[in-house]
N, C-alpha and C positions, 0 to 999 in steps of 0.2 A: 530169468536169471541165466547168465551164460554158463556153459558147461564148465569152463575153467573156474569160475567163481564157486560153483556147486562142489567141484572136486576139492577146492581149497578149504571150503567150509567143512566138508566131511573129514579131511585130513586133520584139521585143527581139532575137531571133536574127538577123533580117535586119539590124537596126541594127549589130550586132557584126560581121557578115560583110561589109558593104558596103566598108569600108576595105581589105579584102583582095581584093576583086574587080577583075577587069580592066574596062576601059571597055565591052567587049562584054557582059560579064555584067551590069553595071549597067544598060545599055540594055535588055537582055532583061527584067530584073526590072521596070524602069519600064514597059515595054510591057505586061507581065502585069498590073500594078497598074492601069494606065489602062483596060485592057480590062475588068477586074473592076468598076471604078467605073462604066463605061458600062453594063455589064450590070445592076448594081444600080439605076442611075437608070431604066433602061427598065422593070424590074420594078416600081419604085415608081410610075411613071407609069401602068402597066397597072392597079395596085391602086387608084389614085385616080380612074380614069375611071369614070363611071357606065355601067351596063350597058344 
């Protein structure tokens, strides 16, 4: 399975589950997503910096 397909499947599953989650669970998911976004931004900056 391609990475894009896997990411799409995960996002669809999360979208279906969110209405069933408690506020605590929603906050936890939001925190995880924000942390992953920051991690990817840092990786991108490292790759773009000249050595």
